[in-house]
C-alpha positions, -999 to +999 in steps of 0.1 A: +000+000+000+014+034-011+023+057+018+028+094+015+054+107+040+047+143+032+010+139+039-006+170+055+024+191+046+029+217+018+050+192-001+022+166-003+011+174-039+047+174-051+053+140-036+021+126-052+033+138-086+067+122-081+052+089-072+027+088-100+036+063-128+046+077-162+016+084-185-008+076-158-043+090-164-064+099-133-099+085-130-124+102-153-102+100-184-110+065-193-138+050-213-171+043-195-181+007-195-218+000-186-226-027-161-229-063-171-262-072-188-276-107-182-290-126-212-321-148-211-299-179-211-280-166-180-312-164-160-323-201-163-334-213-129-308-242-127-280-216-126-294-201-094-276-210-062-310-215-045-323-239-072-337-272-059-349-297-084-386-305-080-389-275-056-390-244-078-391-210-060-424-192-061-422-159-080-425-138-049-395-156-033-372-154-063-340-135-054-333-126-091-366-110-101-351-077-112-324-094-134-349-119-149-373-092-159-346-069-174-331-099-193-365-108-207-364-143-191-399-138-177-429-118-189-458-100-172-483-127-180-465-151-157-469-127-128-506-122-136-513-159-138-493-165-106-512-138-087-547-144-099-551-179-113-568-203-106-588-183-080-601-159-106-633-169-123-638-172-160-650-136-164-620-122-145-596-144-164-610-132-197-607-095-186-571-101-174-562-116-208-577-087-227-559-061-205-524-076-201-518-102-228-494-090-255-498-052-248-473-026-237-475-020-200-476+014-183-481+011-146-486+048-139-517+066-150-498+098-158-465+117-152-482+134-122-491+100-107-455+088-112-440+119-095-464+118-066-458+081-059-420+083-063-419+113-040-439+097-012-424+063-018-390+078-010-403+096+021-423+066+034-396+040+029-406+022+062-440+014+049-450-022+043-453-036+008-490-036+010-492+000+021-468+010-007-492-006-031-521+012-015-501+044-019-497+036-056-535+037-059-541+067-037-516+089-056-532+080-090-558+107-090-556+143-076-591+141-062-583+111-040-549+123-030-561+157-019-585+139+005-558+115+017-526+135+019-530+145+056-545+111+066-514+089+068-479+085+083-450+062+077-469+033+095-505+034+083-534+051+066-563+066+086-591+056+062-618+062+088-613+099+088-613+104+050-643+123+036-656+107+004-686+129-002-686+143-038-660+118-051-664+108-087-681+073-088-654+059-111-628+067-084-646+050-056-634+015-066-598+027-067-601+041-031-618+009-019-592-013-035-564+008-018-582+003+016-586-034+009-549-039+000-537-019+030-560-034+057-567-068+043-604-061+042-628-073+015-640-038+004-635-050-032-635-087-043-623-106-074-660-107-085-661-069-084-629-067-105-645-089-131-674-065-136-669-035-160-700-019-145-684-017-110-647-012-120-639+008-151-611-004-175-588+023-162-594+015-126-591-022-133-557-017-148-545+004-118-559-021-093-543-051-109-509-033-111-513-024-074-520-060-065-489-071-085-469-044-067-481-056-033-471-092-040-438-089-059-425-055-047-408-028-068-393-054-091-425-055-110-419-019-122-389-031-142-414-041-169-422-004-175-385+005-174-376-023-198-402-010-222-388+025-220-353+013-227-365-006-258-381+025-273 
């Protein structure tokens, strides 16, 4: 290990220059090399140190979800099937197929939704995964968020004190889904999700994304990032 004898003296810089190898270029003058990118073949389950034959890991327990999604070794449909099937009835399965099969995925409703969620996600980093998924829904619409912004802390949401009078009917299902995800209640059921009359297509998309986020964590958002990188 190099030792500078003139450290903390006026001759320190001169000593550093004298000990620098000829033609040495300090950091910052080299070529940037991006991080290693896994391929689909690299992400086969048998290569994982946790792989046990005849005992495959459930998706929510996979330690390589981020890498597998970015490498394209797993698609969103696998998460949807794992999260909802076979409990989902025929009507809900058909609606899931129409909404998520072979289409580009955008988790956030708008740029404002994304900014609100990312801001409060960073501030409330101690929240549970279920509460972060509820936060995803509650920040989707300005009308809901305006009612909710002073009704929560880093530990929980105070749904009991929220005033819903005057809320748009199509936003009611989003609020109830957020409450159900956070508290574990049955304010909204799989049968409700299957009905377009009770849950609009836009609300359905948001609620399904929130349920995926609750079960698999932030790794699920890599599908949106992967899509953006490909454009």
